[in-house]
N, C-alpha and C positions, 0 to 999 in steps of 0.2 A: 918269764916276765923281764928277763934281762934286757936292758936298753929301752924299756917302755916306761910310760909315766907311772906304772905301778911298781917299778923296780926300787927295792929298798936296800940294795947293796951299799955297805958302808954305814948303814943306820943301825941303831940299837933300839929294840922294842922291849918294854917292860909290861908284863901282863900279870896283874894280881889274880889270885884264884886260878892260876894257870896250870894246875896239875890234873884237871879233869874237865869234862863237859865243854861248855862254850869257850872257856879260857884256853884249854888245851888246843881246841880246833883253831882258834885265832892265832895262838903262838906258833903252831905248825904252819899256818898260812903265811905269817910274816917271815918265818925261816925259809919257806919255799920261794919267797920273793927276794931272798938274799940277806935279810936282816939277821944280826946277832940277837939272841933272845935271853931275857931274864924272866924267870917265872918265880912266883912266890905262893906259898900256902902254909898251912900250919903243920904239915907232916912231911918229914924229909924222905921217907920211903916212897910216898906218892910222887914227890917232886923228882926223885931219881928216875922212876919209871917213866914219868911224863917227858923228861928231858931226853931220855933215850929214844922215845917215840918221835919227839919233835925233830931231833937232829939226825935221825936215821937216813943215811944216804946223802946227807947234805954237808957241805964244807962251811960250817958256821961255828961261831963260839957260843957257848951256852953257860948260863949261871943259874943256880938255884939258891933261894934265900928263904929260910923259914921265918915267917912273920905272922903274928896275930894282929889283924888289921883293926881290932878294937882297942889296941894299945898304942897310944900316940908315940911312945918311945920306940916301939917296934917299927912303926911306920917310918920314923926318922932314920933308924938303923938300916932299913931296907933301902932307902934312897942313898944313904951314905955308902953302903956296900956296893950297890949297883954302879955308882959313879967311880968308886975306888977301883973296882975290878974291871969294869968295861970302858971307863973313861968318859962316858956320855950316856944319856938317854934321850933319844929323839922322838920316840913314840911311846906314850903312856896310855895303857888301857886299864881303867879302874873297873875291874870286873867282879871282884870278890863281893859276895853278898849272901844274905840268908833271909829266912822268913819264919816267924812264929805266929800262926793264925790265932787271933783273939778278937772277940767282939768288943766294942768300945767300952762296955761296962765291966769287962773282965780283964782288961790289959793290966799287966803288972809293970811296975816301974822298972824292974830288972830287965824284963824282955824289951820294953820300949827303948830304954837307954842303950841296950846292946845293939838292937837293930838300927837305931838312928846312927850310932857311932860307926858300925860296920858298913852300912849301905850308903851313908851320906857323908858323915864327917870325915871318915878316912879318905874319901875321894878328894875332899878339900885339902886335907893335911898332906897327902902325897903329892898332889899337884903343886901345892905351895912349895914343897921341898925341891921339886924338879924344874919348875919354870925358870928360875934364874939362869941356869946353865943353857936352857933353850934360848933365852933372850940373848945371851952372849954370842950365840952362833947365828941368830936371826932366823931360826927354823925350828919348828916343833909341832907335834900333833898330840892333842889330848882327847881321848875318847872315853866317855862315861857309858857304862852299860846300865841302862834303865830297864824298862819293861813296859808292855802294853798296860800293866797295872799302874803305871804313872799317868796314863791317859784316861783309863776307865777303871772300874774296880768291881770287887765282889765282896760278899759278906766276910767279915773277919780279916780283911786285908788292911786294917787301919795303919799299923806301923809300916808295913811294906809299901803300900801306895803312897803314904806320906813321904817316905824316903825317895821313891822312884819319881814322884812328882817334883820333889826338891832338886833332884839332879837336872831336871829341865830348866829350872830357874838358875841354878848354878852355871849351867852351860851358857845360857844367854848372857849373864853378867860377866863371866870370865872371858867370853868371846869379845866383848866390848873392851875389857881391860887390856887384852893382848893382841887385838887386831892389827895394831901398827907395828908389832914386833916380829911378824913372820910366824906367829903361832896360831893355829886354829884350834877351836874347842867345839866338839860336837857330841851328840848322844846317839846311841843305837837303842831302840826299844824292841827287844825280841818278844815274840809271842810264844806259842807252845813248841818247845824243842824237846825231843825225846832223849834226854840225858839220863845218867844213872839215877838221879834223884826221883824223877817221876816214875821211872821203871820200877823203882824199889817200893813205892808207896801206892801206886794205882793198880787197880784190877784191870783185866783185859776189857771189861765193859766200860770202865772209866776212860781208858785210853781211847776206845772207839767213840765215846761220847764227845771228848774234846776234839778229836779229829773231824767229826761231823760239823763242828762249829767253825771250821775254817773254809774259806772259799775254795782252797785246793783239795779239801777233803782228807788231809793227812797232817801228821806232825812234821816238824822240820827236823832235818839232820843237822847236827852241829856244824858240819862243813858248809852248810848253806848260809851261815852267818859270816863266813870268811870274806866274801866279796865286798860286803858293806864295810868291814873293818879295813880291808886293803884300800878301798876308795878313800876313806877318811884318813888313813894313816900314811898316804903317799902323795906324790905330786899330782896324782889324778884328782885329788880333792882340794886343791890349793885355793879354790874360790868358794869353798863350802865352810861356813863357820856359824856357830850360834844356833844350830838347828838340830832336829831329831829325825832320824830315819827309822821308820817302823818296818820290821822284818818279821811278819807274823802269818804269812800264808793267807792273808785276808781275814783274819779272825775278827778284828775290830769292825770291819764293814759288814760282816755277816751276822755277828753275834750280839752287837750292842746297838 
């Protein structure tokens, strides 16, 4: 991608939740496009293994930062460390997230507050920390990772759908705030991707059930999210802001 509108040489990309799954795939995609990469998660051993995979065969700089994204001070330290060690952050991917399925009359305050902080509030907090230096250079890309559960929902997805829908509103408002500064803000809404989490909790029959509910008849591979992330994170997406790209294999159009 050198010399193309997808080229990220000289850029720095920060991906939260970058040690596994979709975050790892996107971080590797940015590195392949020439970007230096910062990844964060809660576990140093997972970060070390992920960075080795991301940088394998590539001449890039990489940085790992342990951060619990439910802790505002940890979010602030993540931003400060990235800027101190890398000098800049051009592309921010707010990918860290989780889910605790509970029906509306069974939601605990503890779980609600934690999911809201992790999936939604941390995205605001980290964006707030990194936008000023993007403004100074007149260029930046903010990408929130939502979900098709921000567009539709299922039983027990109260906190999760609330946060993923919230990211869509945050995207639109922030895009208006930052449109004149050279910074774009967008959201990707992934559908069923066969990462370690669903592999660990679903039976073979359940995996097949979800695959049948996509137009393509299969789960997505994490690498199949990379194209949309590169589009929104590079010059290729310079006129795209305030919107959401659904990458779901046709799940929404077939299943709902």
